N, C-alpha and C positions, 0 to 999 in steps of 0.2 A: 507490502499498499503501497510505503513512507516514496519508495524509486517510484513511481508511476504518478503522486506529487512533487515532486523534484520536476518527473520531464516534462508536466505539463506548462511545473513556470518557466524552464528551459525556451517550450514553447511558447510561453506571449512573454517572458519577455523576443522575442528573435519580432516576432508578428513585433515586439510596441518599436521597437523600432527600427525592424519594417517600413513599417509607418511616419516614423521622422521619414526613409529616403522618398517618400511621394507629394511630403512640404516643398514648398521649395524654398525656405532658410538656410532649415535641418537637413535639405537632401548631402551637401558636400559631411557634414562633421557625421552622418546617418551611414554616407557608406567611407566613412577614415574607420570609423568605427565595427566596423564587422568584417573591411579590407583585414586589420589589423587584428580582427580577434582571428581567423582562418589563417592564415598568418600564425600564427602563436601557436596555433594550435598545430600546425603543419609542419613546423620547426622542432616542436616541444614529441611529437611521434618521431617522426625523422630520426633525430637524436639516441632520443633510445631504444629504436630497430638499429640502426645501424651502430652503435650500444654490444648491445646482446649480439647479435648478427656474429660483431670483431668476439665478442669474448665463447661465446660457439667457434667459430673454425679453430682459437685455442685452442679449449676443449680437445674436440679435434687432434686434432696434434701428439699434442700432450697425454691423452687420455688419461686423465684427473677428468672429475667434480669444480667446478668453478664455483663461490664459495656464495651463496646472496644476500643480497645486500638490497634496498633501500629500488632503483632500479627494476630490480628481477618482479620483486611484489608486483609496483604501480601495469606492470604489462602482463606478471600473469590476473592479475586483476580487470585490466577488460579482457584480456580475453577473452576469461570466463563470463563476462558479463556480453560480451560480444555476440559471442554463443550461446549466450541463456546454459552458461553450463553450471553444475552444482559446485559450492560454496567450496568445498574442499573435499576433490573427488580424489577414491581409495586407488 
């Protein structure tokens, strides 16, 4: 229930920003805000994915498992959310 309320709040916030883009005095500000938000999200996810691939490639060559850190758990949580998987699969 809490997840659906957050998703609806995010959706309504995006609609609110898009409605500013329809008005002339706020259109440049709304465009700049949405473009900045998108670029920030793409940058953060790109850095996390490249870092994960880099560490995974190094681990295969050494046959060792790297230690977990905050970046790994973020990607794992995002993957579970995206595929609607269980929180802690066995």
